N, C-alpha and C positions, 0 to 999 in steps of 0.2 A: 204260193198267197197273192192277195191281190194287195196292189196297192190304192191305201185310201188320198184320195186327188181334191182336193180344196181350194180357194180363192183367196189373192193376195187379199182380200177385203177380211175374210176369216183370220190370215192370220196375223195380218195387222191386228185385228179387236184382239187376240189370243198373245201377241205380244207388245202391244199399249204403245204403238208406233203407229206410220203413216202407212198406207199402201204402195206409197213411192217410194217409202226406207226397205219394207219389201223385197220388192223390185232390186233396188240397191243393196239388198243381201245376198240375192242373187247373182249379181253385176257378178261380185267381189269373193263368192264364193263361199259365203259364209254359209247361205244353206243352199239345197239343189237346187241348180238350173230349173226353169221352169221346162212343168211338162207339152205344156200349150200356152195358149194366146194368157196371158193370168191368173193360169192354174199350176198348180205345186204339190210336193209330196206332204201329204199333212205332216206324217212318221218321223219322215227323214230332216222337214223343217225345223220342225219342234225340236229334236234331238242335237241339229248341228247350233241351233240359239242356244239352247240352254249350253251345250260346250264353249259356247263363244263367249259367251256373260260368265261363267265359270273361270276360261284361261282369261278375260280379262279384268274380271276381279280377284286374282291370282298375281298381274303383271302388275297390279296396285298395291298390291299388298308386299310382292316387293322391291316396289318404289319407296316403298313408306318405311319398310326393311333397312333397308339404302342408305333413308335421309336418314335415320333413327342414330345407325351406325357410327354415320358419319359425323354427328352431332358428339356423340359421346369421344370420340375419335380426336373433338378438338381442343385445340390450348386452352387451359378455364379461362381465359386472358379474353378471348374473344366470346364465349360464352353469355350471353342474356344474363342477366341478375334478375 
């Protein structure tokens, strides 16, 4: 199977971010490393970026649930009225 190669600028348009942020995503291993100067695996990059966003959303929901649980367990006198 052939790997579809794309430029950082194209990924930036797909992700609604800057090309520099695409490079940062690769440096932090959110998306696969460059295949060449400014070139990335299209499918792998999109799949990994979606997984990154899903995890970030799940983490945010977990944080919100923890805050809600803590608020429910707080003594009544400390709760805002």
